[in-house]
N, C-alpha and C positions, 0 to 999 in steps of 0.2 A: 425604330432607331437602330436595332441590331443589324437589320438588313442594310441600312444606309452605311454602316461602318465597313461593310465588305463589298461596296460597289466597285466594280471592275472597270477600269478605263478602256474604252474600245481601242483595238489595235488595228492599224491599217497595214496591208501587205507592204513588204519592204520596197519592191519595185527597184527602179534605177534612180539614183540620186545624183544630180549634176551639181558641179560647183556653183555656188551662189543660189541654189534653189531655196525658197523660203523654208525656214525652220519650223518645226511642229508648233501649231498653235499660234503662228504669227498672224498679225492683222495686216490688211492692205496698207501700204505706205509706212509700215513700222520697220525700223532697223532690225536686222536679223544677224545671227552669227554667220561668219564667213567660212565657206568650205575651202580650205587651203592645204590641209595636211595629207601627206602621202603615207604609204606603208612604212617607208624609211623613217619619216618623222615620228610615227607612232611607236615603232620599235625603240627609237632613241628616247622618246618620252618615258617609256616603260623602264628602260635601263637607267635613265636619269633618276627616276623615282625610287627604284629598288636598290641600286648600288649606292650605298651611302651609309646610313646609320648602322645597318647590319654588319658591314665589314669593319667600319672604323670605330664603332663603339660597343655594340651588343655582343659581338662574337666572343671577345675575351671574357667579359663578365659572365656570360652563360657557361663558358667552359670552366672558369675558375670556381664558380659557385654551384654548378648543377651537373654538368655532363662530362667534364674532363675532355680527353681527346675524342670521345664519342660525340662531341659537338657536331662532327660530320654527319652522324646518324640523325641528330636533331634537325639539321637542315634538310636531310632527305625526307624526314617525316613531314616537316612543314611544307617542303616543296611538293610532296605527293598530294597533300590536301589542296594546295594551290593549283596543281595541275588539273585535278578533278574540277575545281571551281572555274579554272581558266577555260576549259572546254565549254562549260555552260555559259560563261561570259561571252565566248566567241560566237555561240549560236544566237544568243540574245542580241548582241551588238550588231550582227549582220541582219538579223530579222527586224530589229527596231533601231535604226541608226540615229539615235537621239541622245542628247545630253541627259544626265540624271543617273547613269550607272544602275546599281541595284535598285535604287528607288523607283525608276521608271519601269524596270522589269517586274518588280513586285506589284506595282499598280495595275499592270496588265494581266496579272495571273492570280494574285492572292487578295486583292482588294485594297481599298483606300487606307484602312487602319493599319494594316501590315506595312503598306508602303510608307506611311508616315513614320512608323517605328524604325524602319530600315533607314529612311532619310535622316532621322534624328541620330541614329548610330553613325551614319556617315559624317554628320556634323562633328561628332565626337572624334571620329577617325582623322579627318583632314585638318580641322582647326587646331586641335591639341597636338597632333603629330607635327604640324608645321612649327608650332611654338617650341615643342620639345627638341626638334632637330636644330632649331635656331640657337638654343642654349648650347647644344653640342658644338655647333659651328663656332660659337663665341669662345668656347674652351680651347679649341684647336688654334684659333686665330691668336688668342692671348699667349698660348704656349709658343707659337711660332715667333711672335713679336719679342717675347721676353727671353727665351732660351736660344733662339737661332739668331735673331737680329740684335739681341741685347738692348732692346728698347723698353724703358719702364712703362708700366700701365697702371693707373690708379686702381687699387683694390676696391675702392668704394663704387666704381663703375663696372666691376667685373662679374658681379653676381647679383641675384635677387636679394631684396632686403630681409626676406624670411626663408627658412629652410624647414623641411619636414624630416624628422628623425625616425619616423615610423610610429611615433606615439604623440608627439607634441610639435607645435610650431616654435621655431627658435629664431631669434633675431640674429642676423649675420653681421650687422654693423655696416652693410653696404647700402647704397642708395638705389641702384638699379643695375640691370645688365645692359649697358649701353650698346655693345656690339650686336647683341641679339636683336635689340630694337632696330638698329640701323640696317641689318641685313633684311629683316622682314619689310621695312619701309622701302628699301631699294627694289626688292623683288616685286613687291606689290605695285610699284610704279611701272615696272616692266610689264607685268600682267595687264595693267590698265591700258598701256599703249597698244598692245595687239598680240594675238595668238601666233602670228607668223614670226614676229620679232622674238617672242618667248621661245618658240621652237628652235630658232636659229641659235640663240644664245645657249640654249640647253644642249644643242649638238656639239658646240665648242667645249662646254664644260664636261660633257660625257667623254669626249675624246681625251681630255686631260686626265681625268681620273682613271679611265680604263688603261691608259698608257702607264700610269704610276702603278696600278695593280699588276699589270703584266710584268713590269720591272721587278716588283716585289716577289712575285711568284718565281720568275726565272732566276733571280739572284738568290733569293731566300732558300730555294730548293737545294742549293749546293751546300747549305749550312744545316740541313736537317740531321738530327741525331735520332735514329729509330728508338733509342731507349726512352725518349720523351713520350712515346706513344704507349708505354707500358706503366700501369695497366690501362688498356684501352677504355674500359668502363670501370671506373673506381668503385670500390665497395660502398654500398649504401650506408650513409651516416645519419639518416633521418628523413622525414617527409620532404620529398623533392630535392634531396641533396645526394647526388650521385646514384649509382645503380640505374636500372632501367627506368625507374620512376623519375630520377633526375634527368635522364635523357628526354623523357616526355615533357617534363616541366620546361626544360631548355627549349624544346620545340615550340611551346606556346610563347616563350619570351622572344625567340628569334623570329617568330611570325611577324613581329613588328617590321622586320626587314623586307617582308614581301608586300606590305600594304599598298605600295605604289602601283602595282601592276593593274589594279582595277581603275586607277586614275586614267589609264588609256581609254577606257570605255566612256569616261565623261567627256571625251573630245570627239565622240562619234558624230555629233552635230556639226563638226568642222572638218570632217574627213572628206576628201574628194570622191573616193569610191569605197564607202564604208562596208559594202557587202563583201568585198575582197580584202580590203586593207585592215579592217578591225581584227579578224581572226589572226592575220599575220602579225599585227602589232602586239596583241595580247599574248599569244602562244610563243611568238619569237622572243620577246623580251623575257618572258618567264623562263624559257629553256636556257637562254644565255646566262641569266643571273644565277640560276640554281647551280649550274656547272662552275661558275666563278666562285660562288660561296663555298662550295665543297672543297675546291682546290686551295683556296685561301686558308680555310680551317686546317687542312692537312699541313700546310707550310707553317702556319702560326704555331700549332701545337708541336710540330716537329723541331722548330728552331728553339723554343723556350718551353720550359715546364709549365703545364697549364695552371698551376697554382699561382704563377706570377702574372697572369694575364688579366686579373680583375681590376683593370684601370679604365679610365675614360678614353684612353688612346692605346688599345692593345697592339695595333700594328706597329706603332712607334716604339712601344715597350719591348716588343719582340726583337727590335733592332738595337736597342740600347747596349746589350752586352758585347756588341761588335763595333769597336771604335772605327775600324776601316770602312764601315757602312754609314758613317755619319751623313754623307751626302744623300744616301738613299732615305734616311730618316727625315731629312729636310724635304725631300721630294714627296714623301708620304704625307707630311704635314700639309704641303701645298695641295696634294691630291685630295686630302680629307676636306680641306676648306672648299675646294671646287666641288667635290662630290656631295657634301652636305648642302651646298648652295643649290645644286640641281634638284635635290630632294625637296627643299623648301619651295623652289619654283613650281614643281609639278603639284605639290599639295595646295599652294595658294592659287594655282590655276584651276584646280578641280573643285574646291569648295564653293566658289561663287556660281559654278555651273550646276551644282546640286540645288542651291537656292533658286537659281534661274528656273529650273524645271518645276520646282515646288510652287514657285510664284505663278508660273503659267497655269498651273492646275488650281490656283486659288487657295492653296494650303499655307502659303506664306504671303506677307504683304506685297502689294504690286510693285513697289520700288525695287525689289530684288530682281524683277524681270525686265528692268530697263536695260536696253542695249545702246551703247554710245553710237551716235549717228555717223561718226567719222571712223573710229577705231573698230567698230563692230564687236565690242566686248561687253560683258555684263558689268559695267563700270561701277554702279552703285554697290552691288554685292562685293566687288573687288575691294572697294574702299572700306566697307564695313568689316569684312573679314580681315583685311590688313591691319586695321586699328585694333581689333580684338586680339589677333595673334601677336601683335607687337606688345600689347599690354601684358598678355600672359607670359610671353618670353622674357620681358624685362622685369616683371614684378613678382611672379609666382614660382614656387618650387614645383617642378613637374616630374620629379623622380618616380612618383607613384602612378603617373598617368600612362606610362609606356604600355603596361599590361592592359589598362583600360582601353587604349587605342586598339590593341589586338583583339580584345573582346568584341568591340563594335564591328570590326572588320570580319571576324569569324561568323558572327550572326548574319551579316550581309551576304557572305559567301554561301552559307548554308541555305539561305532563302533563295538565292539565285539557282542553286542546284535543284531545289524543290520546284521552283517555278518553271524550269525547262520541261520537266516531266509533266506537270499539270497542264501546260499549254499544248503539249503533244496530244493530250486527250481531249481538251476543250476546244482547240482550234487546229485539228489535224490537217485542214485544207490549206493552211497558210504556206506559201513558198518559203523554203528555208535555204538560203544560199550556202550556209554551213550547218551541218548537223552533228550533234554529239554522237559518236559511235557507241553502240550498245547502251543507249540511254537508260534502259531499265535497270542496268547494273551501275553505270557510272554515276548517275544522279543520286540515288540513295546512298551510295558509298561516299560521295562528296558531302552529303548532309551529315552522315555519321562521323566522318573524319573531322569536319570543322567543329561540330558540337563537342566532340571528345576533347579537342584542344581548347575550346572555349571554357570547358569546365575546370581546367587546371587553375587559371588565375581567378575564376569566379568564386572558388571556395574561400579565398582570402579577401577579395574586394567586392563581395556581393552588395554590401551596404552602399558603397559609392555608386555602383552601377545602377542599383535600384533607385537611388536618389536622382540620378541623371534621367532615368526613364520616367519617373514621376513628373519631373520638370517638363519633359517633352509632352506628356499627357495633358498637362495644364495648358500649354501653348496650343495643342491641337483642339481641345474641347472649348477653348475660349475664342479661337480664331479660325483655325483650319476647317473644322467640321462645318461651321456656319457659312463659310465663304467658298467652299469647294465648288469648282465648276460643274461637277457631276450633280451637285445638289440644286443648281440653278435651273429653272424651267427653260425648255428650249423653244 
């Protein structure tokens, strides 16, 4: 049985993949995913996923509670770990242009059991991240409606019926978070219709929020007071609160902001020329987003003292002391609504494709692998994920899950870094359209960097994470292990 747990899925050489070529594991006559995405689409998908919650929500909270103005260094640390993982993702996605992201890569290098664990971590990442961001989207929308348009919104429909204060569940008196449910339902419908339509809408949304961010940077830079950057790293006030330890803890928190870039790899099965386009999409979006984050952090902490930024809308908060910039505050709220929408879009697009790949391997029920005959999308998985995400967003308090999402992502990234090096030794003959430079250094360094950041939130949330892992093991050993395609006789 131990040998069966570490069965490795055979990997075919990448070769050339034409648009419309059958997807991996497809049967004759079976509908397959449609290859329509270009490098531009993939870069915009990455930017759409990454630029959102990080700037509009997490940046200010991490600065106010952990890093101070040194939040810029936190993003550099998180971006460095992502860059190492991004290089490894680029090699894998060009080598194996399939959906499934880190799950598929792990299956080809580290075996079935590790692949299942990583796939289960990706479920945690995408499903709960989409719900979490939907709640943030709801907050910005309600703020825009009530403070800018002066339209009343019933409080009973503005938040979840329960909240978590760190120790106990507390009734809020609300019924549900209706806007969060509505945005998940609407975007799930868009994902159901087709990948091309989703990518087109995403490109429009990305253009809106990037324009708003550029306006904020350009105008906000003229209001910077360098005194707000002193001290750059506030004195340590306890575990994870300021000092270098706080900077590190903030890096683990803002890592949530980067989780979208690996969503690009889940669309490899729908890229026209994945060997060329996937590295461009992954590394291009990561580079653009890292630069934007650092600049926005500099402007935020320069305009307003970092102690005042611990709100759910830090960019808008930084503009509040300047009445003459009220128009920009309104633009930021609109940009946040658009930005968080695109994050939800990419997350809800990625999760069904993880299920799709796992179902094709027999590790998840077959209905997750069904593709719509007209729209060529994994429609059953899209419906199920949409319903679950909407329920979580509307009914559950998700404030504790942000770091859990980062933990799942960091483990997936570390596994991809290790997998590249392993495959270099086990399958050196495979043609690699893109190769990680100095892999003997980059890959181990990526593993260490990701696991180091993973350890920061794990110290506090290990019970919840272990519980999630045990649930995944139950699913695997009651279904996936016995139905695995590798287990079936040929």
